[in-house]
C-alpha angles and dihedrals in degrees: 000000000000091000092055089049092051091049092051091048089055091041096121103028091127093049110138094011120125117260113247123219091246091051091052092050090048090049092053092047093049093049102039104030106024093036092218119172122250091252092052092049090047090055093048093048094039090233134118121270088244090056090051093048092047093049093047088052094045091051091050092242097118140355115261095220092052091047090050091052091050094045098042106026094163094052092044093048091048090053091047093049091047091051091048090050092050091049092051090047090051091051092050093054116101117269092224092086115102121254092241091058090050091050092050091050092048092050092049093049092048092055099042114125093238095058102032109118114185091198095056101102096194090054090048092052092049091049094047092047091052092047091048093051090049091050091046090053091050093049091046092052091047094049094044090048092052094046090054091050092049093048091051093048091050091062 
């Protein structure tokens, strides 16, 4: 029992260290051929389960969201049931509300602290797209404001 305790204490010794080529090859072998679980691989590599899932996804070996669902079935099912509940609540709302109000509510619910999942790539892309469009609008206003000032001062 002491050995298991020592292994779990050193569980994330390699956290933050760069992955070596040999470690990546070993990771692929352990996942594909030996069919080890994410937790088992994390112990062997002395990294967190999230690091293992991320690296498997980054190397194109497995999908992060599927690994997350397999590794943390209770957390994944709670998120899925919450999303299903929200969708049914949205459908039961009256259709008389304007589309802009619906969009504002959807954006607010996507970005709430309780539901924000930094490993959900679709959510990341939506958030970055929204931020990019906001920044583009700010830059456009700034540039168009300066061009008006310059044209007036040239006269």
